[in-house]
N, CA and C atoms as a LAMMPS dump frame, in Angstrom:
ITEM: TIMESTEP
0
ITEM: NUMBER OF ATOMS
351
ITEM: BOX BOUNDS ff ff ff
-5.0000000000000000e+02 5.0000000000000000e+02
-5.0000000000000000e+02 5.0000000000000000e+02
-5.0000000000000000e+02 5.0000000000000000e+02
ITEM: ATOMS id mol type element x y z
1 1 1 N -8.172 2.372 -10.748
2 1 2 C -9.091 2.007 -9.623
3 1 3 C -10.635 1.461 -9.937
4 2 1 N -10.854 0.331 -9.637
5 2 2 C -12.213 -0.35 -10.029
6 2 3 C -13.217 0.412 -8.946
7 3 1 N -14.503 0.968 -9.172
8 3 2 C -15.624 1.161 -8.675
9 3 3 C -15.852 0.308 -7.86
10 4 1 N -15.985 -1.025 -8.291
11 4 2 C -16.497 -2.223 -7.077
12 4 3 C -15.567 -2.446 -5.705
13 5 1 N -14.324 -2.024 -5.906
14 5 2 C -13.199 -2.219 -4.753
15 5 3 C -13.279 -0.966 -3.809
16 6 1 N -13.525 0.199 -4.502
17 6 2 C -13.333 1.596 -3.655
18 6 3 C -14.292 2.401 -4.024
19 7 1 N -15.563 1.89 -3.961
20 7 2 C -16.733 2.781 -4.444
21 7 3 C -16.535 4.292 -3.813
22 8 1 N -16.038 4.355 -2.509
23 8 2 C -16.141 5.353 -1.679
24 8 3 C -14.826 6.296 -2.359
25 9 1 N -13.905 5.874 -2.71
26 9 2 C -12.935 6.707 -3.052
27 9 3 C -13.309 7.068 -4.647
28 10 1 N -13.949 6.086 -5.354
29 10 2 C -14.399 6.59 -6.668
30 10 3 C -15.342 7.877 -6.774
31 11 1 N -16.144 8.058 -5.51
32 11 2 C -17.057 9.274 -5.373
33 11 3 C -16.117 10.54 -5.04
34 12 1 N -14.88 10.65 -5.018
35 12 2 C -14.031 11.967 -4.762
36 12 3 C -13.508 12.181 -6.053
37 13 1 N -13.476 13.234 -6.556
38 13 2 C -12.897 13.862 -7.604
39 13 3 C -11.423 13.625 -7.647
40 14 1 N -10.899 14.155 -6.619
41 14 2 C -9.409 14.041 -6.249
42 14 3 C -8.815 12.839 -6.496
43 15 1 N -9.521 11.731 -6.188
44 15 2 C -8.734 10.589 -6.336
45 15 3 C -9.023 9.764 -7.841
46 16 1 N -10.196 10.259 -8.326
47 16 2 C -10.372 9.728 -9.824
48 16 3 C -9.363 10.452 -10.552
49 17 1 N -9.1 11.652 -10.36
50 17 2 C -8.016 12.352 -11.034
51 17 3 C -6.746 11.74 -11.044
52 18 1 N -6.393 11.355 -9.724
53 18 2 C -4.935 10.835 -9.53
54 18 3 C -4.973 9.143 -10.305
55 19 1 N -6.085 8.776 -10.416
56 19 2 C -6.227 7.459 -10.937
57 19 3 C -6.264 7.615 -12.608
58 20 1 N -6.643 8.64 -13.117
59 20 2 C -6.587 9.115 -14.336
60 20 3 C -5.373 9.555 -15.001
61 21 1 N -4.703 10.23 -14.367
62 21 2 C -3.469 11.255 -14.774
63 21 3 C -1.91 10.609 -14.036
64 22 1 N -1.931 9.269 -13.375
65 22 2 C -0.59 9.242 -12.624
66 22 3 C 0.323 8.779 -13.563
67 23 1 N 0.218 8.506 -14.778
68 23 2 C 1.252 8.374 -15.938
69 23 3 C 1.883 9.603 -16.036
70 24 1 N 1.067 10.535 -16.054
71 24 2 C 1.534 12.083 -16.424
72 24 3 C 2.443 12.618 -15.209
73 25 1 N 1.904 12.127 -14.18
74 25 2 C 2.83 12.846 -12.878
75 25 3 C 4.103 12.018 -13.042
76 26 1 N 4.141 10.535 -13.657
77 26 2 C 5.576 9.938 -13.663
78 26 3 C 6.491 10.852 -14.836
79 27 1 N 5.893 10.985 -15.72
80 27 2 C 6.691 11.704 -16.625
81 27 3 C 6.927 13.039 -16.477
82 28 1 N 6.289 14.129 -15.918
83 28 2 C 6.627 15.298 -15.21
84 28 3 C 7.893 15.048 -14.305
85 29 1 N 7.571 14.192 -13.132
86 29 2 C 8.933 13.816 -12.308
87 29 3 C 10.138 13.576 -13.021
88 30 1 N 10.073 12.586 -14.055
89 30 2 C 11.056 12.102 -14.838
90 30 3 C 11.825 13.158 -15.396
91 31 1 N 11.156 14.207 -15.983
92 31 2 C 11.566 15.29 -16.709
93 31 3 C 12.177 16.321 -15.648
94 32 1 N 11.615 16.502 -14.504
95 32 2 C 12.259 17.375 -13.406
96 32 3 C 13.613 16.519 -12.831
97 33 1 N 13.68 15.135 -12.883
98 33 2 C 14.887 14.453 -12.228
99 33 3 C 16.077 14.483 -13.348
100 34 1 N 15.661 14.691 -14.38
101 34 2 C 16.594 14.59 -15.505
102 34 3 C 17.263 15.827 -15.738
103 35 1 N 16.297 17.306 -15.453
104 35 2 C 16.754 18.487 -15.287
105 35 3 C 17.622 18.493 -14.097
106 36 1 N 17.414 17.948 -13.133
107 36 2 C 18.391 18.039 -11.728
108 36 3 C 19.638 17.41 -11.914
109 37 1 N 19.571 16.387 -12.33
110 37 2 C 20.743 15.44 -12.14
111 37 3 C 21.197 14.349 -13.537
112 38 1 N 20.422 14.54 -14.522
113 38 2 C 20.672 13.588 -15.601
114 38 3 C 19.923 12.306 -15.449
115 39 1 N 20.606 11.195 -16.285
116 39 2 C 20.044 10.019 -16.38
117 39 3 C 20.155 9.181 -14.866
118 40 1 N 20.979 9.423 -14.379
119 40 2 C 21.326 8.62 -12.912
120 40 3 C 20.116 9.246 -11.951
121 41 1 N 19.819 10.294 -12.025
122 41 2 C 18.69 10.518 -11.067
123 41 3 C 17.198 10.09 -11.547
124 42 1 N 17.281 10.022 -12.701
125 42 2 C 15.94 9.242 -13.145
126 42 3 C 15.733 7.902 -13.124
127 43 1 N 17.123 7.221 -13.289
128 43 2 C 17.186 5.705 -13.07
129 43 3 C 16.84 5.612 -11.789
130 44 1 N 17.49 6.27 -10.698
131 44 2 C 17.172 6.08 -9.12
132 44 3 C 15.849 6.578 -8.929
133 45 1 N 15.436 7.807 -9.437
134 45 2 C 14.236 8.389 -8.922
135 45 3 C 12.962 7.522 -9.222
136 46 1 N 13.245 6.9 -10.508
137 46 2 C 11.718 6.349 -11.111
138 46 3 C 12.118 4.739 -11.012
139 47 1 N 12.956 4.1 -11.637
140 47 2 C 13.141 2.836 -11.897
141 47 3 C 13.682 2.11 -10.679
142 48 1 N 14.509 2.461 -9.962
143 48 2 C 15.197 1.791 -8.549
144 48 3 C 13.887 1.91 -7.87
145 49 1 N 13.309 3.03 -7.767
146 49 2 C 12.32 3.233 -6.673
147 49 3 C 11.071 2.487 -6.885
148 50 1 N 10.681 2.334 -8.141
149 50 2 C 9.703 1.325 -8.575
150 50 3 C 9.726 -0.249 -8.095
151 51 1 N 11.219 -0.505 -8.368
152 51 2 C 11.408 -1.741 -8.134
153 51 3 C 11.51 -2.161 -6.715
154 52 1 N 11.88 -1.139 -5.678
155 52 2 C 11.776 -1.448 -4.449
156 52 3 C 10.474 -1.297 -4.036
157 53 1 N 9.517 -0.318 -4.295
158 53 2 C 8.52 -0.536 -3.731
159 53 3 C 7.712 -1.581 -4.128
160 54 1 N 7.913 -2.252 -5.242
161 54 2 C 7.148 -3.49 -5.671
162 54 3 C 7.668 -4.591 -4.588
163 55 1 N 9.069 -4.69 -4.559
164 55 2 C 9.396 -5.684 -3.682
165 55 3 C 8.956 -5.624 -2.314
166 56 1 N 8.778 -4.513 -1.801
167 56 2 C 8.106 -4.516 -0.45
168 56 3 C 7.01 -4.614 -0.303
169 57 1 N 6.086 -4.355 -1.428
170 57 2 C 4.819 -4.738 -1.203
171 57 3 C 4.64 -6.237 -1.392
172 58 1 N 5.362 -6.901 -2.243
173 58 2 C 5.244 -8.406 -2.211
174 58 3 C 5.921 -9.103 -0.844
175 59 1 N 6.974 -8.417 -0.249
176 59 2 C 7.158 -8.962 1.051
177 59 3 C 6.054 -8.801 1.941
178 60 1 N 5.313 -7.525 2.024
179 60 2 C 4.178 -7.536 2.98
180 60 3 C 3.352 -8.619 2.649
181 61 1 N 2.9 -8.763 1.503
182 61 2 C 1.718 -9.774 0.817
183 61 3 C 2.098 -11.223 1.059
184 62 1 N 3.514 -11.473 1.14
185 62 2 C 3.882 -12.895 1.244
186 62 3 C 4.177 -13.237 2.962
187 63 1 N 5.281 -12.157 3.299
188 63 2 C 5.427 -12.626 4.896
189 63 3 C 4.454 -12.502 5.855
190 64 1 N 3.737 -11.465 5.62
191 64 2 C 2.356 -11.286 6.577
192 64 3 C 1.495 -12.301 6.443
193 65 1 N 1.499 -13.352 5.439
194 65 2 C 0.4 -14.298 5.327
195 65 3 C 1.234 -15.482 5.785
196 66 1 N 2.509 -15.419 6.242
197 66 2 C 3.067 -16.579 6.756
198 66 3 C 3.537 -16.65 8.024
199 67 1 N 4.127 -15.59 8.589
200 67 2 C 4.603 -15.267 9.781
201 67 3 C 3.97 -13.942 10.393
202 68 1 N 3.912 -13.96 11.862
203 68 2 C 3.287 -12.962 12.493
204 68 3 C 2.35 -13.291 13.423
205 69 1 N 1.729 -12.175 13.935
206 69 2 C 0.76 -12.607 15.187
207 69 3 C -0.655 -12.101 14.593
208 70 1 N -1.688 -12.5 15.456
209 70 2 C -3.178 -11.751 15.053
210 70 3 C -3.455 -11.07 16.321
211 71 1 N -4.123 -9.707 16.16
212 71 2 C -4.772 -9.167 17.209
213 71 3 C -6.068 -9.844 17.319
214 72 1 N -6.631 -10.093 16.568
215 72 2 C -8.148 -10.404 16.392
216 72 3 C -8.201 -11.871 15.645
217 73 1 N -8.971 -12.263 16.018
218 73 2 C -9.397 -13.587 15.2
219 73 3 C -10.241 -13.477 13.896
220 74 1 N -9.484 -14.149 13.001
221 74 2 C -10.141 -13.89 11.541
222 74 3 C -10.197 -15.292 10.976
223 75 1 N -10.91 -15.355 10.012
224 75 2 C -11.013 -16.463 9.079
225 75 3 C -10.232 -16.403 7.679
226 76 1 N -9.18 -15.714 7.653
227 76 2 C -8.364 -15.559 6.634
228 76 3 C -6.825 -15.884 7.183
229 77 1 N -5.81 -15.621 6.505
230 77 2 C -4.341 -15.701 6.792
231 77 3 C -3.723 -14.577 7.086
232 78 1 N -4.248 -13.59 7.104
233 78 2 C -3.632 -12.256 7.703
234 78 3 C -3.047 -11.883 8.725
235 79 1 N -1.836 -11.498 8.896
236 79 2 C -1.174 -11.451 10.151
237 79 3 C -0.579 -9.953 10.352
238 80 1 N -0.168 -9.645 11.476
239 80 2 C 0.696 -8.409 11.723
240 80 3 C 2.161 -9.082 12.024
241 81 1 N 3.191 -8.312 11.253
242 81 2 C 4.671 -8.815 11.325
243 81 3 C 5.228 -7.394 11.689
244 82 1 N 5.866 -7.2 12.891
245 82 2 C 6.545 -6.069 13.162
246 82 3 C 7.822 -5.826 12.338
247 83 1 N 8.454 -6.797 11.973
248 83 2 C 9.536 -6.625 11.227
249 83 3 C 9.339 -6.265 9.614
250 84 1 N 8.145 -6.68 9.225
251 84 2 C 7.899 -6.438 7.719
252 84 3 C 7.405 -4.815 7.882
253 85 1 N 6.904 -4.494 8.845
254 85 2 C 6.483 -3 9.283
255 85 3 C 7.607 -1.961 9.454
256 86 1 N 8.66 -2.524 9.882
257 86 2 C 9.711 -1.491 9.859
258 86 3 C 10.629 -1.269 8.457
259 87 1 N 10.683 -2.697 7.716
260 87 2 C 11.445 -2.602 6.649
261 87 3 C 10.275 -1.756 5.277
262 88 1 N 9.073 -2.199 5.525
263 88 2 C 8.257 -1.454 4.539
264 88 3 C 7.537 0.198 4.64
265 89 1 N 7.691 0.247 6.101
266 89 2 C 6.997 1.436 6.478
267 89 3 C 5.633 1.284 6.457
268 90 1 N 5.072 0.461 7.001
269 90 2 C 3.638 0.364 6.884
270 90 3 C 3.097 0.008 8.417
271 91 1 N 1.944 0.591 8.221
272 91 2 C 1.341 0.398 9.975
273 91 3 C 1.22 -1.153 10.138
274 92 1 N 1.922 -1.826 11.178
275 92 2 C 1.645 -3.32 11.618
276 92 3 C 1.942 -4.218 10.751
277 93 1 N 2.401 -3.888 9.337
278 93 2 C 2.768 -5.065 8.622
279 93 3 C 1.755 -5.739 8.136
280 94 1 N 0.47 -5.182 8.255
281 94 2 C -0.757 -6.03 8.297
282 94 3 C -1.101 -6.085 6.765
283 95 1 N -1.499 -7.395 6.484
284 95 2 C -2.201 -7.337 5.033
285 95 3 C -3.465 -8.256 5.035
286 96 1 N -4.108 -7.909 3.822
287 96 2 C -5.372 -8.615 3.772
288 96 3 C -5.495 -9.556 2.486
289 97 1 N -6.182 -10.329 2.181
290 97 2 C -6.546 -11.194 1.275
291 97 3 C -7.176 -10.446 0.008
292 98 1 N -8.373 -10.012 0.369
293 98 2 C -9.472 -9.221 -0.574
294 98 3 C -9.651 -7.798 -0.269
295 99 1 N -9.99 -7.207 -1.057
296 99 2 C -10.277 -5.518 -0.844
297 99 3 C -11.385 -5.392 0.238
298 100 1 N -12.664 -6.423 0.125
299 100 2 C -13.549 -6.485 1.183
300 100 3 C -12.93 -6.529 2.596
301 101 1 N -12.171 -7.532 2.679
302 101 2 C -11.403 -7.585 4.054
303 101 3 C -10.623 -6.476 4.601
304 102 1 N -10.001 -5.827 3.54
305 102 2 C -9.459 -4.514 3.931
306 102 3 C -10.407 -3.35 4.601
307 103 1 N -11.693 -3.485 3.753
308 103 2 C -12.672 -2.642 4.33
309 103 3 C -13.032 -2.747 5.773
310 104 1 N -13.052 -4.082 6.121
311 104 2 C -13.597 -4.418 7.401
312 104 3 C -12.495 -4.245 8.307
313 105 1 N -11.212 -4.733 8.019
314 105 2 C -10.281 -4.478 9.055
315 105 3 C -10.065 -2.963 9.217
316 106 1 N -10.319 -2.207 8.384
317 106 2 C -10.5 -0.47 8.684
318 106 3 C -11.49 -0.143 9.481
319 107 1 N -12.612 -0.65 9.021
320 107 2 C -13.919 -0.416 10.044
321 107 3 C -13.582 -0.973 11.368
322 108 1 N -12.893 -2.195 11.829
323 108 2 C -12.9 -2.598 12.932
324 108 3 C -11.706 -2.197 13.806
325 109 1 N -10.792 -1.454 13.097
326 109 2 C -9.462 -0.821 13.83
327 109 3 C -10.239 0.263 14.395
328 110 1 N -11.171 1.049 14.241
329 110 2 C -11.643 2.124 14.754
330 110 3 C -12.526 1.854 15.952
331 111 1 N -12.938 0.71 15.704
332 111 2 C -13.936 0.439 16.911
333 111 3 C -13.497 0.108 18.201
334 112 1 N -13.795 0.612 19.4
335 112 2 C -13.311 0.348 20.767
336 112 3 C -13.296 -1.174 21.181
337 113 1 N -14.429 -1.473 20.709
338 113 2 C -14.769 -2.931 21.24
339 113 3 C -13.835 -4.056 20.612
340 114 1 N -13.319 -3.469 19.15
341 114 2 C -12.528 -4.578 18.502
342 114 3 C -10.834 -4.499 19.126
343 115 1 N -10.71 -3.472 19.754
344 115 2 C -9.051 -3.271 20.276
345 115 3 C -8.574 -4.314 21.172
346 116 1 N -7.587 -4.838 20.961
347 116 2 C -6.998 -5.845 21.925
348 116 3 C -6.81 -5.212 23.358
349 117 1 N -6.984 -6.123 24.312
350 117 2 C -6.672 -5.921 25.768
351 117 3 C -7.654 -5.323 26.385
């Protein structure tokens, strides 16, 4: 986690802990999966899961910049795409280009003056 991208998260000890020890959680999960079901559980629970998560992340980043609709006028190419949201399990299938735009999108989503309709 970079402090410049998420200074508010960096201030919270819980998220710094997760950032620092995320690899340890994966090792513990791998051991637990191996104990529960052998190598097939490890392959499906760690490797296949990671490949699928990365594929859906890339789908959101590419499809939501290509197709979709905009609830608000923006100067970037981010859009909402309902079928991407269904596949990836994300709210609105929205993507932003830069971390600062992500912060702005979060701030605007809570504002009643920025809601459509």
